[in-house]
mmJSON file of the N, C-alpha and C atoms, coordinates in Angstrom:
{"data_MODEL":{"atom_site":{
"group_PDB":["ATOM","ATOM","ATOM","ATOM","ATOM","ATOM","ATOM","ATOM","ATOM","ATOM","ATOM","ATOM","ATOM","ATOM","ATOM","ATOM","ATOM","ATOM","ATOM","ATOM","ATOM","ATOM","ATOM","ATOM","ATOM","ATOM","ATOM","ATOM","ATOM","ATOM","ATOM","ATOM","ATOM","ATOM","ATOM","ATOM","ATOM","ATOM","ATOM","ATOM","ATOM","ATOM","ATOM","ATOM","ATOM","ATOM","ATOM","ATOM","ATOM","ATOM","ATOM","ATOM","ATOM","ATOM","ATOM","ATOM","ATOM","ATOM","ATOM","ATOM","ATOM","ATOM","ATOM","ATOM","ATOM","ATOM","ATOM","ATOM","ATOM","ATOM","ATOM","ATOM","ATOM","ATOM","ATOM","ATOM","ATOM","ATOM","ATOM","ATOM","ATOM","ATOM","ATOM","ATOM","ATOM","ATOM","ATOM","ATOM","ATOM","ATOM","ATOM","ATOM","ATOM","ATOM","ATOM","ATOM","ATOM","ATOM","ATOM","ATOM","ATOM","ATOM","ATOM","ATOM","ATOM","ATOM","ATOM","ATOM","ATOM","ATOM","ATOM","ATOM","ATOM","ATOM","ATOM","ATOM","ATOM","ATOM","ATOM","ATOM","ATOM","ATOM","ATOM","ATOM","ATOM","ATOM","ATOM","ATOM","ATOM","ATOM","ATOM","ATOM","ATOM","ATOM","ATOM","ATOM","ATOM","ATOM","ATOM","ATOM","ATOM","ATOM","ATOM","ATOM","ATOM","ATOM","ATOM","ATOM","ATOM","ATOM","ATOM","ATOM","ATOM","ATOM","ATOM","ATOM","ATOM","ATOM","ATOM","ATOM","ATOM","ATOM","ATOM","ATOM","ATOM","ATOM","ATOM","ATOM","ATOM","ATOM","ATOM","ATOM","ATOM","ATOM","ATOM","ATOM","ATOM","ATOM","ATOM","ATOM","ATOM","ATOM","ATOM","ATOM","ATOM","ATOM","ATOM","ATOM","ATOM","ATOM","ATOM","ATOM","ATOM","ATOM","ATOM","ATOM","ATOM","ATOM","ATOM","ATOM","ATOM","ATOM","ATOM","ATOM","ATOM","ATOM","ATOM"],
"id":[1,2,3,4,5,6,7,8,9,10,11,12,13,14,15,16,17,18,19,20,21,22,23,24,25,26,27,28,29,30,31,32,33,34,35,36,37,38,39,40,41,42,43,44,45,46,47,48,49,50,51,52,53,54,55,56,57,58,59,60,61,62,63,64,65,66,67,68,69,70,71,72,73,74,75,76,77,78,79,80,81,82,83,84,85,86,87,88,89,90,91,92,93,94,95,96,97,98,99,100,101,102,103,104,105,106,107,108,109,110,111,112,113,114,115,116,117,118,119,120,121,122,123,124,125,126,127,128,129,130,131,132,133,134,135,136,137,138,139,140,141,142,143,144,145,146,147,148,149,150,151,152,153,154,155,156,157,158,159,160,161,162,163,164,165,166,167,168,169,170,171,172,173,174,175,176,177,178,179,180,181,182,183,184,185,186,187,188,189,190,191,192,193,194,195,196,197,198,199,200,201,202,203,204,205,206,207],
"type_symbol":["N","C","C","N","C","C","N","C","C","N","C","C","N","C","C","N","C","C","N","C","C","N","C","C","N","C","C","N","C","C","N","C","C","N","C","C","N","C","C","N","C","C","N","C","C","N","C","C","N","C","C","N","C","C","N","C","C","N","C","C","N","C","C","N","C","C","N","C","C","N","C","C","N","C","C","N","C","C","N","C","C","N","C","C","N","C","C","N","C","C","N","C","C","N","C","C","N","C","C","N","C","C","N","C","C","N","C","C","N","C","C","N","C","C","N","C","C","N","C","C","N","C","C","N","C","C","N","C","C","N","C","C","N","C","C","N","C","C","N","C","C","N","C","C","N","C","C","N","C","C","N","C","C","N","C","C","N","C","C","N","C","C","N","C","C","N","C","C","N","C","C","N","C","C","N","C","C","N","C","C","N","C","C","N","C","C","N","C","C","N","C","C","N","C","C","N","C","C","N","C","C","N","C","C","N","C","C"],
"label_atom_id":["N","CA","C","N","CA","C","N","CA","C","N","CA","C","N","CA","C","N","CA","C","N","CA","C","N","CA","C","N","CA","C","N","CA","C","N","CA","C","N","CA","C","N","CA","C","N","CA","C","N","CA","C","N","CA","C","N","CA","C","N","CA","C","N","CA","C","N","CA","C","N","CA","C","N","CA","C","N","CA","C","N","CA","C","N","CA","C","N","CA","C","N","CA","C","N","CA","C","N","CA","C","N","CA","C","N","CA","C","N","CA","C","N","CA","C","N","CA","C","N","CA","C","N","CA","C","N","CA","C","N","CA","C","N","CA","C","N","CA","C","N","CA","C","N","CA","C","N","CA","C","N","CA","C","N","CA","C","N","CA","C","N","CA","C","N","CA","C","N","CA","C","N","CA","C","N","CA","C","N","CA","C","N","CA","C","N","CA","C","N","CA","C","N","CA","C","N","CA","C","N","CA","C","N","CA","C","N","CA","C","N","CA","C","N","CA","C","N","CA","C","N","CA","C","N","CA","C","N","CA","C","N","CA","C","N","CA","C","N","CA","C"],
"label_alt_id":[null,null,null,null,null,null,null,null,null,null,null,null,null,null,null,null,null,null,null,null,null,null,null,null,null,null,null,null,null,null,null,null,null,null,null,null,null,null,null,null,null,null,null,null,null,null,null,null,null,null,null,null,null,null,null,null,null,null,null,null,null,null,null,null,null,null,null,null,null,null,null,null,null,null,null,null,null,null,null,null,null,null,null,null,null,null,null,null,null,null,null,null,null,null,null,null,null,null,null,null,null,null,null,null,null,null,null,null,null,null,null,null,null,null,null,null,null,null,null,null,null,null,null,null,null,null,null,null,null,null,null,null,null,null,null,null,null,null,null,null,null,null,null,null,null,null,null,null,null,null,null,null,null,null,null,null,null,null,null,null,null,null,null,null,null,null,null,null,null,null,null,null,null,null,null,null,null,null,null,null,null,null,null,null,null,null,null,null,null,null,null,null,null,null,null,null,null,null,null,null,null,null,null,null,null,null,null],
"label_comp_id":["UNK","UNK","UNK","UNK","UNK","UNK","UNK","UNK","UNK","UNK","UNK","UNK","UNK","UNK","UNK","UNK","UNK","UNK","UNK","UNK","UNK","UNK","UNK","UNK","UNK","UNK","UNK","UNK","UNK","UNK","UNK","UNK","UNK","UNK","UNK","UNK","UNK","UNK","UNK","UNK","UNK","UNK","UNK","UNK","UNK","UNK","UNK","UNK","UNK","UNK","UNK","UNK","UNK","UNK","UNK","UNK","UNK","UNK","UNK","UNK","UNK","UNK","UNK","UNK","UNK","UNK","UNK","UNK","UNK","UNK","UNK","UNK","UNK","UNK","UNK","UNK","UNK","UNK","UNK","UNK","UNK","UNK","UNK","UNK","UNK","UNK","UNK","UNK","UNK","UNK","UNK","UNK","UNK","UNK","UNK","UNK","UNK","UNK","UNK","UNK","UNK","UNK","UNK","UNK","UNK","UNK","UNK","UNK","UNK","UNK","UNK","UNK","UNK","UNK","UNK","UNK","UNK","UNK","UNK","UNK","UNK","UNK","UNK","UNK","UNK","UNK","UNK","UNK","UNK","UNK","UNK","UNK","UNK","UNK","UNK","UNK","UNK","UNK","UNK","UNK","UNK","UNK","UNK","UNK","UNK","UNK","UNK","UNK","UNK","UNK","UNK","UNK","UNK","UNK","UNK","UNK","UNK","UNK","UNK","UNK","UNK","UNK","UNK","UNK","UNK","UNK","UNK","UNK","UNK","UNK","UNK","UNK","UNK","UNK","UNK","UNK","UNK","UNK","UNK","UNK","UNK","UNK","UNK","UNK","UNK","UNK","UNK","UNK","UNK","UNK","UNK","UNK","UNK","UNK","UNK","UNK","UNK","UNK","UNK","UNK","UNK","UNK","UNK","UNK","UNK","UNK","UNK"],
"label_asym_id":["A","A","A","A","A","A","A","A","A","A","A","A","A","A","A","A","A","A","A","A","A","A","A","A","A","A","A","A","A","A","A","A","A","A","A","A","A","A","A","A","A","A","A","A","A","A","A","A","A","A","A","A","A","A","A","A","A","A","A","A","A","A","A","A","A","A","A","A","A","A","A","A","A","A","A","A","A","A","A","A","A","A","A","A","A","A","A","A","A","A","A","A","A","A","A","A","A","A","A","A","A","A","A","A","A","A","A","A","A","A","A","A","A","A","A","A","A","A","A","A","A","A","A","A","A","A","A","A","A","A","A","A","A","A","A","A","A","A","A","A","A","A","A","A","A","A","A","A","A","A","A","A","A","A","A","A","A","A","A","A","A","A","A","A","A","A","A","A","A","A","A","A","A","A","A","A","A","A","A","A","A","A","A","A","A","A","A","A","A","A","A","A","A","A","A","A","A","A","A","A","A","A","A","A","A","A","A"],
"label_entity_id":["1","1","1","1","1","1","1","1","1","1","1","1","1","1","1","1","1","1","1","1","1","1","1","1","1","1","1","1","1","1","1","1","1","1","1","1","1","1","1","1","1","1","1","1","1","1","1","1","1","1","1","1","1","1","1","1","1","1","1","1","1","1","1","1","1","1","1","1","1","1","1","1","1","1","1","1","1","1","1","1","1","1","1","1","1","1","1","1","1","1","1","1","1","1","1","1","1","1","1","1","1","1","1","1","1","1","1","1","1","1","1","1","1","1","1","1","1","1","1","1","1","1","1","1","1","1","1","1","1","1","1","1","1","1","1","1","1","1","1","1","1","1","1","1","1","1","1","1","1","1","1","1","1","1","1","1","1","1","1","1","1","1","1","1","1","1","1","1","1","1","1","1","1","1","1","1","1","1","1","1","1","1","1","1","1","1","1","1","1","1","1","1","1","1","1","1","1","1","1","1","1","1","1","1","1","1","1"],
"label_seq_id":[1,1,1,2,2,2,3,3,3,4,4,4,5,5,5,6,6,6,7,7,7,8,8,8,9,9,9,10,10,10,11,11,11,12,12,12,13,13,13,14,14,14,15,15,15,16,16,16,17,17,17,18,18,18,19,19,19,20,20,20,21,21,21,22,22,22,23,23,23,24,24,24,25,25,25,26,26,26,27,27,27,28,28,28,29,29,29,30,30,30,31,31,31,32,32,32,33,33,33,34,34,34,35,35,35,36,36,36,37,37,37,38,38,38,39,39,39,40,40,40,41,41,41,42,42,42,43,43,43,44,44,44,45,45,45,46,46,46,47,47,47,48,48,48,49,49,49,50,50,50,51,51,51,52,52,52,53,53,53,54,54,54,55,55,55,56,56,56,57,57,57,58,58,58,59,59,59,60,60,60,61,61,61,62,62,62,63,63,63,64,64,64,65,65,65,66,66,66,67,67,67,68,68,68,69,69,69],
"pdbx_PDB_ins_code":[null,null,null,null,null,null,null,null,null,null,null,null,null,null,null,null,null,null,null,null,null,null,null,null,null,null,null,null,null,null,null,null,null,null,null,null,null,null,null,null,null,null,null,null,null,null,null,null,null,null,null,null,null,null,null,null,null,null,null,null,null,null,null,null,null,null,null,null,null,null,null,null,null,null,null,null,null,null,null,null,null,null,null,null,null,null,null,null,null,null,null,null,null,null,null,null,null,null,null,null,null,null,null,null,null,null,null,null,null,null,null,null,null,null,null,null,null,null,null,null,null,null,null,null,null,null,null,null,null,null,null,null,null,null,null,null,null,null,null,null,null,null,null,null,null,null,null,null,null,null,null,null,null,null,null,null,null,null,null,null,null,null,null,null,null,null,null,null,null,null,null,null,null,null,null,null,null,null,null,null,null,null,null,null,null,null,null,null,null,null,null,null,null,null,null,null,null,null,null,null,null,null,null,null,null,null,null],
"Cartn_x":[67.553,68.663,68.29,68.886,68.311,69.116,68.319,68.828,70.043,71.036,72.087,71.874,70.914,70.546,69.765,69.212,68.365,69.232,70.385,71.385,72.093,72.425,73.066,74.465,74.987,76.344,77.097,78.239,79.145,78.869,77.962,77.239,78.269,78.458,79.244,78.421,79.052,78.004,78.988,78.442,79.209,78.65,79.816,79.279,78.842,78.47,77.439,79.047,78.924,79.938,79.769,78.736,78.43,79.041,79.039,79.754,81.03,81.565,82.987,83.591,82.775,83.353,82.974,82.088,81.779,82.887,83.585,84.776,85.856,86.188,87.309,86.993,86.206,85.593,85.752,85.372,85.699,87.053,87.843,89.146,89.79,89.567,90.359,90.081,88.849,88.189,88.632,88.585,88.687,90.255,90.94,92.538,91.979,91.261,90.965,91.736,92.286,92.623,91.499,91.828,90.698,89.658,90.16,89.517,88.287,88.845,88.149,87.039,87.622,86.54,85.655,85.932,84.893,83.951,84.184,83.387,82.339,83.176,82.331,81.234,81.565,80.782,79.45,79.884,78.74,78.01,78.178,77.487,76.788,77.226,76.421,75.185,75.541,74.748,73.386,73.776,72.564,71.929,72.276,71.673,71.917,73.191,73.679,74.751,74.763,75.826,76.78,76.386,77.017,78.292,79.151,80.483,81.309,81.198,82.281,83.584,84.515,85.835,86.912,87.949,89.079,90.032,89.689,90.263,90.058,90.753,90.496,90.465,90.826,90.682,89.085,88.443,87.111,86.438,87.038,86.677,86.79,87.625,87.633,86.227,85.446,84.169,83.183,82.41,81.564,80.328,79.687,78.507,78.506,79.654,79.698,79.888,79.034,79.181,79.905,81.377,82.012,82.131,82.0,81.964,83.348,84.293,85.516,85.904,86.733,86.704,87.51],
"Cartn_y":[16.92,15.827,14.545,13.726,12.208,11.528,10.826,10.362,9.287,8.877,8.275,6.658,6.446,4.791,4.587,5.585,5.065,5.162,5.51,5.704,4.225,3.944,2.665,2.886,1.95,1.552,2.049,2.848,3.385,4.936,5.618,6.712,7.717,8.691,9.521,10.954,11.341,12.46,13.749,14.693,15.998,16.688,17.561,18.415,19.715,20.578,21.798,22.648,23.865,24.907,24.755,24.698,24.706,23.404,22.262,21.046,21.289,21.923,21.969,22.871,23.974,24.746,24.044,23.329,22.379,21.502,20.978,19.816,20.449,21.774,22.388,22.545,23.069,23.274,22.038,20.773,19.335,18.991,19.459,18.992,19.461,20.89,21.908,21.291,20.998,20.414,19.383,18.349,16.968,16.445,17.187,16.744,15.759,15.849,14.827,15.546,14.538,14.764,15.456,15.987,16.742,15.903,14.546,13.402,12.989,12.879,12.324,13.192,14.408,15.735,15.851,15.682,15.769,14.641,13.493,12.423,12.375,13.071,13.173,14.241,15.277,16.588,16.108,15.24,14.722,13.626,12.738,12.008,12.887,13.671,14.468,15.331,15.848,16.584,15.678,14.388,13.494,12.897,13.531,12.998,11.646,11.141,9.733,9.881,8.816,8.855,7.586,6.356,5.148,5.439,5.033,5.035,3.74,2.991,1.677,2.31,2.184,2.449,1.761,1.671,1.085,2.183,3.308,4.669,5.086,5.097,5.015,6.585,7.545,9.022,9.515,8.399,9.011,8.864,8.078,7.704,9.3,10.209,11.441,12.42,11.74,12.295,11.949,12.907,11.955,11.743,12.297,11.828,10.754,10.312,9.125,8.161,7.193,5.512,4.817,4.567,3.947,2.251,1.877,0.263,-0.165,-0.41,-1.038,-2.377,-2.945,-4.444,-4.819],
"Cartn_z":[131.766,131.916,132.33,131.388,131.745,132.977,133.632,134.743,134.492,135.224,134.837,134.72,135.507,135.625,134.458,133.51,132.402,131.116,131.037,130.201,129.867,128.573,128.181,128.92,129.14,129.517,128.3,128.708,128.005,127.354,127.455,127.32,127.681,126.895,127.601,128.026,129.298,129.832,129.807,129.257,129.184,130.381,131.306,132.266,131.781,132.669,132.78,133.168,133.054,133.743,135.111,135.662,137.221,137.672,136.986,137.596,137.349,136.439,136.444,137.441,137.967,139.176,140.449,140.264,141.615,141.453,140.636,140.728,141.2,140.818,141.452,142.996,143.265,144.863,145.325,144.915,145.499,145.482,144.798,144.329,145.601,145.775,146.821,148.335,148.431,149.696,150.115,149.126,149.645,149.083,148.464,148.072,147.028,145.845,144.98,143.626,142.879,141.653,140.745,139.514,139.05,138.196,137.648,137.165,138.32,139.41,140.319,140.978,141.029,141.522,140.513,138.907,138.131,138.089,138.561,138.584,139.65,140.932,142.221,141.662,141.337,140.956,139.954,139.052,137.993,139.039,139.704,140.678,141.483,142.216,143.215,142.256,141.215,140.098,139.96,139.729,139.607,140.915,141.807,143.387,143.689,143.306,143.51,144.677,145.565,146.514,146.514,145.766,145.592,144.637,144.945,143.623,143.962,142.829,142.924,142.283,143.201,142.847,143.93,143.267,144.076,144.769,144.265,144.703,146.003,147.107,148.312,148.804,147.881,147.882,148.374,147.764,147.888,149.124,149.984,151.383,152.376,151.965,152.23,152.206,151.528,151.213,152.025,152.564,153.867,153.54,152.259,151.928,150.638,150.293,149.384,150.086,149.592,150.012,149.044,149.326,148.385,148.29,147.124,147.043,146.487,147.169,146.933,146.72,145.912,145.728,147.189],
"occupancy":[1.0,1.0,1.0,1.0,1.0,1.0,1.0,1.0,1.0,1.0,1.0,1.0,1.0,1.0,1.0,1.0,1.0,1.0,1.0,1.0,1.0,1.0,1.0,1.0,1.0,1.0,1.0,1.0,1.0,1.0,1.0,1.0,1.0,1.0,1.0,1.0,1.0,1.0,1.0,1.0,1.0,1.0,1.0,1.0,1.0,1.0,1.0,1.0,1.0,1.0,1.0,1.0,1.0,1.0,1.0,1.0,1.0,1.0,1.0,1.0,1.0,1.0,1.0,1.0,1.0,1.0,1.0,1.0,1.0,1.0,1.0,1.0,1.0,1.0,1.0,1.0,1.0,1.0,1.0,1.0,1.0,1.0,1.0,1.0,1.0,1.0,1.0,1.0,1.0,1.0,1.0,1.0,1.0,1.0,1.0,1.0,1.0,1.0,1.0,1.0,1.0,1.0,1.0,1.0,1.0,1.0,1.0,1.0,1.0,1.0,1.0,1.0,1.0,1.0,1.0,1.0,1.0,1.0,1.0,1.0,1.0,1.0,1.0,1.0,1.0,1.0,1.0,1.0,1.0,1.0,1.0,1.0,1.0,1.0,1.0,1.0,1.0,1.0,1.0,1.0,1.0,1.0,1.0,1.0,1.0,1.0,1.0,1.0,1.0,1.0,1.0,1.0,1.0,1.0,1.0,1.0,1.0,1.0,1.0,1.0,1.0,1.0,1.0,1.0,1.0,1.0,1.0,1.0,1.0,1.0,1.0,1.0,1.0,1.0,1.0,1.0,1.0,1.0,1.0,1.0,1.0,1.0,1.0,1.0,1.0,1.0,1.0,1.0,1.0,1.0,1.0,1.0,1.0,1.0,1.0,1.0,1.0,1.0,1.0,1.0,1.0,1.0,1.0,1.0,1.0,1.0,1.0],
"B_iso_or_equiv":[0.0,0.0,0.0,0.0,0.0,0.0,0.0,0.0,0.0,0.0,0.0,0.0,0.0,0.0,0.0,0.0,0.0,0.0,0.0,0.0,0.0,0.0,0.0,0.0,0.0,0.0,0.0,0.0,0.0,0.0,0.0,0.0,0.0,0.0,0.0,0.0,0.0,0.0,0.0,0.0,0.0,0.0,0.0,0.0,0.0,0.0,0.0,0.0,0.0,0.0,0.0,0.0,0.0,0.0,0.0,0.0,0.0,0.0,0.0,0.0,0.0,0.0,0.0,0.0,0.0,0.0,0.0,0.0,0.0,0.0,0.0,0.0,0.0,0.0,0.0,0.0,0.0,0.0,0.0,0.0,0.0,0.0,0.0,0.0,0.0,0.0,0.0,0.0,0.0,0.0,0.0,0.0,0.0,0.0,0.0,0.0,0.0,0.0,0.0,0.0,0.0,0.0,0.0,0.0,0.0,0.0,0.0,0.0,0.0,0.0,0.0,0.0,0.0,0.0,0.0,0.0,0.0,0.0,0.0,0.0,0.0,0.0,0.0,0.0,0.0,0.0,0.0,0.0,0.0,0.0,0.0,0.0,0.0,0.0,0.0,0.0,0.0,0.0,0.0,0.0,0.0,0.0,0.0,0.0,0.0,0.0,0.0,0.0,0.0,0.0,0.0,0.0,0.0,0.0,0.0,0.0,0.0,0.0,0.0,0.0,0.0,0.0,0.0,0.0,0.0,0.0,0.0,0.0,0.0,0.0,0.0,0.0,0.0,0.0,0.0,0.0,0.0,0.0,0.0,0.0,0.0,0.0,0.0,0.0,0.0,0.0,0.0,0.0,0.0,0.0,0.0,0.0,0.0,0.0,0.0,0.0,0.0,0.0,0.0,0.0,0.0,0.0,0.0,0.0,0.0,0.0,0.0],
"pdbx_formal_charge":[null,null,null,null,null,null,null,null,null,null,null,null,null,null,null,null,null,null,null,null,null,null,null,null,null,null,null,null,null,null,null,null,null,null,null,null,null,null,null,null,null,null,null,null,null,null,null,null,null,null,null,null,null,null,null,null,null,null,null,null,null,null,null,null,null,null,null,null,null,null,null,null,null,null,null,null,null,null,null,null,null,null,null,null,null,null,null,null,null,null,null,null,null,null,null,null,null,null,null,null,null,null,null,null,null,null,null,null,null,null,null,null,null,null,null,null,null,null,null,null,null,null,null,null,null,null,null,null,null,null,null,null,null,null,null,null,null,null,null,null,null,null,null,null,null,null,null,null,null,null,null,null,null,null,null,null,null,null,null,null,null,null,null,null,null,null,null,null,null,null,null,null,null,null,null,null,null,null,null,null,null,null,null,null,null,null,null,null,null,null,null,null,null,null,null,null,null,null,null,null,null,null,null,null,null,null,null],
"auth_seq_id":[1,1,1,2,2,2,3,3,3,4,4,4,5,5,5,6,6,6,7,7,7,8,8,8,9,9,9,10,10,10,11,11,11,12,12,12,13,13,13,14,14,14,15,15,15,16,16,16,17,17,17,18,18,18,19,19,19,20,20,20,21,21,21,22,22,22,23,23,23,24,24,24,25,25,25,26,26,26,27,27,27,28,28,28,29,29,29,30,30,30,31,31,31,32,32,32,33,33,33,34,34,34,35,35,35,36,36,36,37,37,37,38,38,38,39,39,39,40,40,40,41,41,41,42,42,42,43,43,43,44,44,44,45,45,45,46,46,46,47,47,47,48,48,48,49,49,49,50,50,50,51,51,51,52,52,52,53,53,53,54,54,54,55,55,55,56,56,56,57,57,57,58,58,58,59,59,59,60,60,60,61,61,61,62,62,62,63,63,63,64,64,64,65,65,65,66,66,66,67,67,67,68,68,68,69,69,69],
"auth_comp_id":["UNK","UNK","UNK","UNK","UNK","UNK","UNK","UNK","UNK","UNK","UNK","UNK","UNK","UNK","UNK","UNK","UNK","UNK","UNK","UNK","UNK","UNK","UNK","UNK","UNK","UNK","UNK","UNK","UNK","UNK","UNK","UNK","UNK","UNK","UNK","UNK","UNK","UNK","UNK","UNK","UNK","UNK","UNK","UNK","UNK","UNK","UNK","UNK","UNK","UNK","UNK","UNK","UNK","UNK","UNK","UNK","UNK","UNK","UNK","UNK","UNK","UNK","UNK","UNK","UNK","UNK","UNK","UNK","UNK","UNK","UNK","UNK","UNK","UNK","UNK","UNK","UNK","UNK","UNK","UNK","UNK","UNK","UNK","UNK","UNK","UNK","UNK","UNK","UNK","UNK","UNK","UNK","UNK","UNK","UNK","UNK","UNK","UNK","UNK","UNK","UNK","UNK","UNK","UNK","UNK","UNK","UNK","UNK","UNK","UNK","UNK","UNK","UNK","UNK","UNK","UNK","UNK","UNK","UNK","UNK","UNK","UNK","UNK","UNK","UNK","UNK","UNK","UNK","UNK","UNK","UNK","UNK","UNK","UNK","UNK","UNK","UNK","UNK","UNK","UNK","UNK","UNK","UNK","UNK","UNK","UNK","UNK","UNK","UNK","UNK","UNK","UNK","UNK","UNK","UNK","UNK","UNK","UNK","UNK","UNK","UNK","UNK","UNK","UNK","UNK","UNK","UNK","UNK","UNK","UNK","UNK","UNK","UNK","UNK","UNK","UNK","UNK","UNK","UNK","UNK","UNK","UNK","UNK","UNK","UNK","UNK","UNK","UNK","UNK","UNK","UNK","UNK","UNK","UNK","UNK","UNK","UNK","UNK","UNK","UNK","UNK","UNK","UNK","UNK","UNK","UNK","UNK"],
"auth_asym_id":["A","A","A","A","A","A","A","A","A","A","A","A","A","A","A","A","A","A","A","A","A","A","A","A","A","A","A","A","A","A","A","A","A","A","A","A","A","A","A","A","A","A","A","A","A","A","A","A","A","A","A","A","A","A","A","A","A","A","A","A","A","A","A","A","A","A","A","A","A","A","A","A","A","A","A","A","A","A","A","A","A","A","A","A","A","A","A","A","A","A","A","A","A","A","A","A","A","A","A","A","A","A","A","A","A","A","A","A","A","A","A","A","A","A","A","A","A","A","A","A","A","A","A","A","A","A","A","A","A","A","A","A","A","A","A","A","A","A","A","A","A","A","A","A","A","A","A","A","A","A","A","A","A","A","A","A","A","A","A","A","A","A","A","A","A","A","A","A","A","A","A","A","A","A","A","A","A","A","A","A","A","A","A","A","A","A","A","A","A","A","A","A","A","A","A","A","A","A","A","A","A","A","A","A","A","A","A"],
"auth_atom_id":["N","CA","C","N","CA","C","N","CA","C","N","CA","C","N","CA","C","N","CA","C","N","CA","C","N","CA","C","N","CA","C","N","CA","C","N","CA","C","N","CA","C","N","CA","C","N","CA","C","N","CA","C","N","CA","C","N","CA","C","N","CA","C","N","CA","C","N","CA","C","N","CA","C","N","CA","C","N","CA","C","N","CA","C","N","CA","C","N","CA","C","N","CA","C","N","CA","C","N","CA","C","N","CA","C","N","CA","C","N","CA","C","N","CA","C","N","CA","C","N","CA","C","N","CA","C","N","CA","C","N","CA","C","N","CA","C","N","CA","C","N","CA","C","N","CA","C","N","CA","C","N","CA","C","N","CA","C","N","CA","C","N","CA","C","N","CA","C","N","CA","C","N","CA","C","N","CA","C","N","CA","C","N","CA","C","N","CA","C","N","CA","C","N","CA","C","N","CA","C","N","CA","C","N","CA","C","N","CA","C","N","CA","C","N","CA","C","N","CA","C","N","CA","C","N","CA","C","N","CA","C","N","CA","C","N","CA","C","N","CA","C"],
"pdbx_PDB_model_num":[1,1,1,1,1,1,1,1,1,1,1,1,1,1,1,1,1,1,1,1,1,1,1,1,1,1,1,1,1,1,1,1,1,1,1,1,1,1,1,1,1,1,1,1,1,1,1,1,1,1,1,1,1,1,1,1,1,1,1,1,1,1,1,1,1,1,1,1,1,1,1,1,1,1,1,1,1,1,1,1,1,1,1,1,1,1,1,1,1,1,1,1,1,1,1,1,1,1,1,1,1,1,1,1,1,1,1,1,1,1,1,1,1,1,1,1,1,1,1,1,1,1,1,1,1,1,1,1,1,1,1,1,1,1,1,1,1,1,1,1,1,1,1,1,1,1,1,1,1,1,1,1,1,1,1,1,1,1,1,1,1,1,1,1,1,1,1,1,1,1,1,1,1,1,1,1,1,1,1,1,1,1,1,1,1,1,1,1,1,1,1,1,1,1,1,1,1,1,1,1,1,1,1,1,1,1,1]
}}}
């Protein structure tokens, strides 16, 4: 799997079945919308913790470092 930081901007990333199920778990655990949980599952699958977003819902996830405007 390519590392996210090696991909050109705008690259589409397809999620795996296990990432989908992980997103379902994260959605339930932290009360995230499906699309937010999918972003989070992808982030975690790639070993990342930093997330730039204006969405304050991500503050409920203790292992994420949220960079908000």
